[in-house]
N, C-alpha and C positions, 0 to 999 in steps of 0.2 A: 723661753718668756709667755706667761701667761697672757691669754688674750687681752686681759684689762690693764695690761702695760705696755700694749703695742704703742700708744700714746707717747710714752717716753722715747722709745725708738724711732719712731717717723719725726719727732721733734730734734732729737739728736742728730739725726739724718738729714735734717733740713737745715734750720737756722741755727741751733746751738753747737757747738763746738763739742764734739764727742769725748775729744781728750780732756776737755775741762771737767765735764761730769764725773770721767772716769777718774779722774786726777782726784778729785774731793771723797768719792766715797772709796779708793783707795788709800787716803789718809785717814778716813776715820776707821777701814778697817786697819789699818797700822796702828791706830789709838788703842782699839779695842784687845789686839793683842798685847800691845807694850803695856797695857794696865796691870798686869800679874806681875811685871818685872819691876816696872815703874815707882810703884810703891815700896819697894823692899827696901830702898835706902831711905825711907823715912820711915821706917819700925824702930829704930832707936830714940827718935823723935816724939812718935805716937807712945811707945813704952813710957817715957817720962812725963809727957803731955797729961796722960789718963792714968798714970800711978796703975799698972796693971800687969800681969804676969806675961811670961813670955807666950805661953798659952794663949793668954787673951789679947795679943796682940796680934797673935799668928792668925786670926778670924779674920782680920781686915784683909789678908790676900786669901784664905781658904775660903771663905762667904762668898768671893766674886766669883773664883774658880769653879767653886760648885753649884752653885745659881746658873751659872753660864753652861756647864756640861749638862745638867738636868734638864733646863729648858732647851737647850741645841737637840738634845735627843729626844724632847717631847715635839719638837718641830719639824721633824724629819718627815713623820707620817703626811704633814698636812701641807706640805712646800708645795706641792703639782694643785692642792685645790685654793690656794691663796694668791694674790695677788703679790709679787716680790718688790714691786716699788712701794707699796702700801704696808708689807713688814719690815722695810729698810726704813721709812720715813717713821714709822712707830718707834724702831728699835733705837734709831738717832734719837728721837723725842725722848724717850726713856732714859736712856745713856746720858744725854745733855744732864736731864733732871736729876739723876740719880748723882753724877760728879757736881753739880750746884748745891745740892744737899750735902754730899759729903764733904764738900769743901766748909761747908758751916756748920758741921757737926759740932756739938759741945759735950759731947760724951763717947767712950767706946761703943756702948750699945748704940746709940744711932748712928755712928758711923758705919758699923755693921750692916744695920738694916740697910741703910742708902748703898753700901757696897753691893748688897745683894739686888738692889734696884738697877743698880748700873749694869750688874751680871746679865741680868734678864734683858736688858736693853740690848746688850752686848751680842746675844744668842740670835735675837731678832735679827740685828744689825749683820751678823757674821753669817747668818741662815740667808737671809734675802739679799745680800751685796752678791755673793756667788753666782747666783743665776743672773742679776742685774749687770755686774761686769762682764758675765759671758755674752750678753744681749748688747752690751756697748762695744765691747772688744771685737764682736763679729764672730765668733767661736767660741763653744765651751772650753777649748784648749787654751785659748790666749787668755779668756776669762779668767779660769783656774790658774794659769801661771801669774797673773797679774796679783789676783786674790793671795797665792802663795807668797809670791814677792813681797808684798805688801805686811803680809803678818809675820815673814821671816824677818825682814827691815825693823818693824816696830818691836819686836820681840829681845831684838839685839841690840836696839838703840834705847830701849826704857831703863835698864838701870843706868846709864850716862846722863839720861836726860832726867831722872828723878834724883839722881846725886845734885846735878846743877841746879836744879828748882828749889831744892829743900837747902841748899847751901846759901844759896842767893836772896831766898824768901825764906819760907818755912813749910811745912808739910802740907798746909792748905794748897800752895801752888800747883802740886801736881794736879790735882783735882780742877783747879781752876784753867789752867793749862788744856785739860781736854774738852771741856765746854764749848769754847769757839770752832775747835776742830769738828766737832759733831753737828755743830749748828752751823757751819758753812754747807758742810755735805749734804745737810737737811734743805737748805736755801737753794742750793744746785738741782736738787731732787725736786724741790717744788717748782720751780722755775721751768722745769723741764714738760 
């Protein structure tokens, strides 16, 4: 944990329950990983809503994954020089904003742009949360276990959740659902 993040650990060790904060961060990690698969079942709705091609609608998923991968790789060399709590906060804020904007998108182009924003936020969230969870869980090994478990759970649950939300509401519900999860984690980190 960077020196500037010691405040979070001190507070977590003292007044704030460590598990609640770790749970909120893990839930946000799960949603960031689920995002790639949660949108898959909404593709037919997006295809007809935006009257586009298969290639056009595929960019709704590709743009998120591509930006996430590129940004995550770009963050690797700077991770030791940034405060992980601040990186995670920024990622949560950007991811939340991208989720809300994606839900409000009126065109395929706008949706793809906001999916890129979401991907950038997810990269910051995922990069920062690994170190943050390691600090919260007491060791890098335990933090990595929680991070991997949350990501695996999110990726596995994504298609089912996407299908349920799309069937009960519409494709926008997928993005509306993601925003509060990120917001809760942001609030919990802010309280620490």
